[in-house]
C-alpha positions in Angstrom: -32.9 -13.2 80.8 -30.5 -12.1 83.2 -31.4 -13.1 86.9 -32.9 -10.5 89.2 -30.1 -11.0 91.9 -27.6 -10.6 89.3 -29.1 -7.5 87.7 -29.2 -5.7 91.3 -25.8 -6.6 92.0 -24.6 -4.9 88.7 -26.8 -1.8 89.3 -25.7 -1.3 93.1 -21.9 -1.6 91.6 -22.7 0.9 89.0 -24.3 3.3 91.5 -21.4 2.8 93.8 -18.8 3.6 91.2 -20.8 6.6 90.0 -20.5 7.8 93.8 -16.7 7.5 93.5 -16.9 9.3 89.8 -18.8 12.1 91.1 -16.4 12.7 94.0 -13.4 12.7 91.6 -15.2 15.1 89.3 -16.5 17.5 92.1 -20.0 16.8 90.1 -22.5 18.0 92.6 -25.4 17.5 90.1 -24.7 13.8 89.6 -24.0 13.3 93.6 -27.7 15.0 93.9 -28.8 11.8 91.9 -26.8 9.3 93.5 -27.4 10.2 97.2 -30.6 9.3 99.1 -32.3 12.0 100.8 -31.5 10.8 104.4 -27.6 10.1 103.4 -24.8 10.4 105.7 -21.2 9.8 105.9 -18.7 8.9 108.7 -15.8 10.9 107.8 -12.6 8.7 107.3 -10.4 11.2 109.0 -12.4 12.3 112.3 -15.3 9.7 112.5 -17.5 12.8 112.2 -21.2 12.3 110.9 -21.7 14.5 107.8 -25.3 14.8 106.4 -26.2 15.0 102.5 -26.4 18.8 102.4 -23.3 19.3 104.3 -21.4 16.9 101.8 -22.7 18.7 98.8 -22.1 22.0 100.5 -18.3 21.4 101.0 -17.9 19.9 97.3 -20.2 22.8 95.8 -18.1 25.5 97.7 -14.4 23.8 96.7 -13.6 23.3 100.4 -13.5 19.6 99.6 -11.9 18.5 96.7 -10.9 14.9 95.3 -8.0 14.6 93.0 -7.6 10.9 93.0 -9.5 8.0 93.8 -8.3 4.4 93.2 -10.4 1.4 93.6 -9.2 -2.1 94.4 -11.9 -4.2 92.5 -10.4 -7.5 94.1 -11.4 -6.2 97.7 -14.9 -5.2 96.7 -18.0 -7.5 97.6 -21.7 -7.0 97.4 -24.4 -8.5 99.8 -28.2 -8.2 98.9 -30.9 -8.2 101.3 -33.5 -6.5 98.9 -34.5 -3.7 99.1 -31.0 -3.2 100.6 -27.5 -3.7 99.6 -24.1 -3.4 101.2 -20.9 -3.0 99.3 -17.4 -3.3 101.0 -14.3 -2.2 99.6 -10.8 -0.6 99.7 -9.8 2.9 98.2 -6.9 5.1 98.1 -7.9 8.7 98.1 -6.1 11.9 97.6 -8.2 14.7 98.7 -7.9 18.7 99.4 -9.6 20.0 102.4 -9.2 23.5 103.4 -6.1 23.9 101.3 -4.6 20.6 102.7 -3.5 17.7 100.8 -4.9 14.4 102.5 -4.0 11.0 101.4 -6.2 8.2 102.8 -6.1 4.6 102.7 -9.1 2.9 104.1 -11.8 0.3 103.6 -15.2 1.3 103.5 -18.9 0.1 103.9 -21.6 1.7 101.8 -25.4 0.8 102.2 -27.5 1.1 99.3 -31.4 1.2 99.2 -33.9 1.0 96.3 -35.7 4.1 96.0 -38.4 4.9 93.3 -37.3 2.0 91.0 -33.6 2.7 91.5 -30.8 2.4 93.7 -29.4 5.2 95.9 -26.8 5.6 98.4 -28.0 6.0 102.1 -24.9 5.7 104.3 -20.9 5.7 103.7 -18.3 5.0 106.4 -14.9 4.7 106.0 -12.2 3.3 108.3 -8.4 4.0 107.9 -5.9 1.2 107.4 -2.7 3.5 107.5 -2.5 6.7 109.3 -3.6 9.7 106.8 -1.0 12.0 105.2 -1.7 15.7 105.7 0.6 18.0 103.5 -0.1 21.6 102.7 -2.1 22.2 99.9 -1.0 23.6 96.2 -0.6 27.4 95.5 -3.0 28.8 93.2 -1.9 29.4 89.5 -0.4 33.2 89.4 -1.0 35.2 86.6 1.6 37.7 85.5 1.5 40.1 82.5 3.8 37.4 80.6 0.9 34.8 81.2 -1.8 37.0 80.5 0.1 38.4 77.2 0.4 34.7 76.2 -3.2 33.9 76.5 -4.4 37.4 74.9 -2.2 36.5 71.9 -3.8 33.0 71.6 -7.1 35.1 71.6 -6.0 37.2 69.0 -5.3 34.4 66.7 -8.6 32.8 67.5 -10.5 35.9 66.6 -8.6 36.7 63.4 -8.6 33.2 62.1 -12.4 32.7 63.0 -13.1 35.9 61.4 -11.5 35.3 58.2 -13.2 31.8 58.0 -16.6 33.7 58.5 -16.0 36.0 55.9 -15.2 33.0 53.5 -18.1 31.2 54.3 -20.4 34.3 53.9 -18.6 36.2 51.3 -18.9 39.4 53.3 -16.5 42.4 53.1 -15.5 42.9 56.7 -12.0 42.9 57.9 -9.1 41.8 60.2 -6.9 44.9 61.5 -3.9 44.4 63.5 -3.4 46.9 66.3 -0.8 47.4 68.8 -0.4 43.6 69.6 -4.0 43.1 69.4 -6.7 42.7 66.5 -9.9 44.5 65.3 -12.0 42.0 63.6 -15.5 42.5 62.0 -16.9 39.1 60.3 -20.5 40.3 59.4 -23.6 41.3 61.1 -24.3 39.7 64.4 -21.2 37.7 64.5 -19.3 37.3 68.1 -16.1 37.8 66.0 -17.0 41.5 65.9 -14.6 42.9 68.6 -11.0 44.3 69.3 -9.1 41.6 71.2 -5.6 41.6 72.8 -5.0 45.2 73.3 -2.4 46.2 76.4 0.5 43.9 75.7 2.1 45.4 72.7 1.9 49.0 73.4 -0.6 51.7 73.6 -2.5 52.2 70.1 -2.0 55.1 68.2 -4.9 57.5 68.1 -4.8 57.4 64.2 -4.8 53.5 64.4 -8.0 53.8 66.4 -9.5 56.2 64.1 -9.1 54.1 61.1 -10.8 50.8 63.2 -13.5 53.2 64.3 -14.4 54.4 60.8 -14.3 50.6 59.4 -16.7 49.4 62.0 -19.0 52.4 61.5 -18.8 51.5 57.6 -20.2 48.1 58.8 -22.8 49.5 60.6 -21.6 48.0 64.0 -20.5 49.5 67.3 -16.7 49.3 68.5 -16.3 46.4 71.3 -12.9 46.2 73.1 -12.5 43.4 75.4 -9.7 44.7 77.6 -7.7 42.7 80.2 -7.1 44.5 83.5 -3.4 43.4 83.6 -3.1 45.5 80.4 -1.3 48.6 80.0 -3.6 51.1 82.0 -3.1 53.8 79.8 -5.2 52.0 77.3 -8.4 52.4 79.2 -7.9 55.9 79.9 -7.5 56.5 76.1 -10.4 54.7 75.3 -12.7 56.2 77.9 -11.3 59.6 76.6 -12.9 58.6 72.8 -16.2 57.8 74.4 -16.0 54.4 75.1 -18.2 53.3 77.7 -18.0 50.1 80.1 -20.9 47.7 79.5 -19.9 44.3 81.0 -17.1 42.1 82.2 -15.9 38.5 81.6 -13.4 36.5 83.9 -10.5 34.4 82.5 -9.8 31.4 84.5 -6.6 28.9 84.0 -5.4 25.7 85.5 -1.9 24.2 85.3 -1.4 21.2 83.4 1.5 19.8 85.5 1.3 15.9 85.0 -1.4 14.2 83.1 -5.1 15.0 84.3 -7.3 12.0 84.3 -10.3 11.5 82.0 -13.4 11.3 84.1 -16.4 9.4 82.5 -19.7 8.8 84.5 -21.4 5.9 83.6 -23.5 5.7 80.4 -21.1 8.6 79.1 -18.6 8.7 76.2 -16.6 11.6 75.1 -14.6 11.5 71.7 -13.5 13.4 68.7 -16.5 14.6 66.7 -16.1 13.7 62.9 -17.2 15.4 59.8 -19.9 12.8 59.1 -22.1 14.0 62.4 -21.2 17.7 62.1 -24.8 18.7 61.3 -26.1 16.7 64.2 -23.2 18.2 66.6 -24.1 21.7 65.6 -27.7 21.2 66.5 -26.6 19.8 69.7 -24.3 22.5 70.5 -26.9 25.2 69.5 -29.7 23.8 71.6 -27.5 23.7 74.6 -26.2 27.3 74.1 -29.7 28.9 73.5 -30.6 27.8 77.2 -27.6 29.2 78.9 -26.5 29.7 82.5 -28.5 32.8 83.8 -26.7 33.0 87.4 -24.3 35.9 88.0 -23.4 39.0 86.0 -25.2 38.7 82.4 -23.1 38.5 79.4 -22.8 41.8 77.4 -23.6 39.9 74.1 -26.6 37.1 73.4 -26.8 35.3 70.1 -29.4 33.8 68.2 -29.7 30.0 67.3 -28.5 30.7 63.6 -25.6 33.0 64.9 -24.2 30.1 67.1 -24.5 27.7 64.3 -22.8 30.0 61.9 -20.0 30.6 64.6 -19.3 27.2 65.3 -18.8 26.3 61.5 -16.3 29.3 61.1 -14.4 27.9 64.4 -14.4 24.5 63.0 -13.0 26.0 59.9 -10.1 27.9 61.7 -9.0 24.6 63.0 -10.7 24.2 66.5 -10.9 20.7 67.5 -14.5 19.3 68.3 -15.6 16.7 70.9 -18.9 14.8 71.1 -20.4 13.6 74.2 -22.6 10.5 74.2 -25.1 9.5 76.8 -26.4 5.7 76.3 -25.2 6.2 72.8 -27.0 9.3 71.8 -24.9 12.6 71.0 -26.2 15.1 74.0 -23.3 17.6 74.0 -20.5 19.0 72.2 -17.2 21.0 73.0 -14.4 22.7 71.2 -10.7 23.2 72.2 -7.8 25.3 70.4 -3.9 25.2 71.2 -1.7 27.9 70.8 1.7 28.5 72.1 1.2 26.0 74.9 -2.3 27.5 75.7 -5.3 25.4 75.4 -8.4 27.7 75.1 -11.4 25.6 76.1 -13.5 27.5 73.7 -17.0 26.2 74.4 -19.2 23.4 75.7 -22.8 22.6 75.7 -25.4 20.0 76.9 -29.0 19.7 75.8 -31.1 20.7 78.6 -32.8 17.2 79.1 -29.4 15.5 79.7 -27.7 18.2 82.0 -27.0 17.0 85.5 -25.6 13.7 84.4 -21.8 14.3 84.5 -21.4 15.4 80.5 -19.8 18.8 81.2 -17.4 17.0 83.6 -16.5 14.4 80.9 -15.9 17.1 78.2 -13.8 19.1 80.4 -11.6 16.0 81.5 -11.2 14.9 78.2 -10.1 18.4 76.9 -7.7 18.8 79.6 -6.4 15.2 79.1 -5.7 15.9 75.4 -4.1 19.5 76.3 -1.5 18.2 78.6 -0.8 15.3 76.1 -0.2 17.8 73.4 2.4 19.6 75.6 0.4 22.5 76.8 1.2 24.0 80.3 -2.2 25.9 80.9 -5.6 25.6 79.9 -8.1 28.6 80.1 -11.9 29.2 80.3 -14.1 32.4 79.9 -16.9 32.6 82.3 -19.4 35.3 83.3 -18.3 36.8 86.8 -20.3 35.2 89.7 -21.9 32.5 87.3 -22.5 28.7 88.0 -19.8 28.1 85.1 -17.2 29.9 87.1 -18.1 28.0 90.0 -17.8 24.7 88.2 -14.6 25.6 86.7 -13.2 26.4 90.1 -14.4 23.2 91.5 -12.3 21.6 88.5 -9.0 23.2 89.8 -9.4 26.5 87.6 -8.1 29.8 89.2 -9.3 33.3 88.4 -6.5 34.8 86.6 -8.0 38.3 85.4 -10.8 40.0 84.4 -11.6 41.7 81.0 -13.6 44.9 80.7 -15.9 45.4 77.7 -15.9 48.7 76.5 -18.2 49.9 73.6 -18.4 52.8 71.4 -21.5 53.3 69.4 -21.2 54.3 65.6 
């Protein structure tokens, strides 16, 4: 049996490491579990005392973001005086504060205390060993019509191939009809691939082409749903509203430039790896369980899908070539995600964690793994779709994603 002193030392170091991991990942939920209720930090730049909620608020808002945290294990030590432990060490941190980049070399002192049977961080203080270097922060990713067109073309391929896979699986009629650079797709009753996507970057649709598409959807008993980017040709919006389409919702397209090689962020106990065919059934169950309990903050989605529809859609996206990722926590599969690469664009097409394992850094790990793989594959931009004003959008922006454009969801009933 491991001596109690060694067990405590190991657990204290794990808590200390998780603190740095959470800072790097901007993982507010993980920090919430690590920091004691009366936590305070003495700022390495100004010596200002900042309390728990102030630090969490700065990270939550994106005002403070850590992009690099280098720890020097040879300079780290632990002193135990149960129920308190003091950790000292040395770091090099690169952070963005109020859009300025700061590089700080420091020695730190962290005080941990046992709270309800586990170690939590009570106090942190950093002392600079070099003068911090401050420079102007990065510019947000700018989206012009050329970038929006690339992203929409990737979306067209995703919808078309997934729709074809769905119809092969179910043996349904359906259709995939090219239209003005976009695509109209019907993959079967209740499918998320029943839509018109990618319009606006290949000319204005001919009214006769829209007549054909509307008749095809009507024959399937389905409304026509058009997802139209606000950077698309504005003549299309006027054309659709003149034909009886009505605005029903919005969705945001966020992007992150993939210059360099984003690092993988793996909180303690979490592992992310490619998901193989042998666990596909379990992976589907996990993703479905996470997806049927969605984020409800912000403007609601126009669409909601059943557990069965989600499982079917994930089967179809896998058949269409999407890459699957599995997230394990303490060896148990608790989350999953997908990614698709097309024309240098990495589409982060979905991620879900079962509710019992949320706020443990699983989503952060899934995101960082996909970003690292996308950069390694030569992509220059990663994109993610969120509800406007949602927790998902907030989390994406904390991870360096910028709002690129909005899609309007326009619907015409049969």
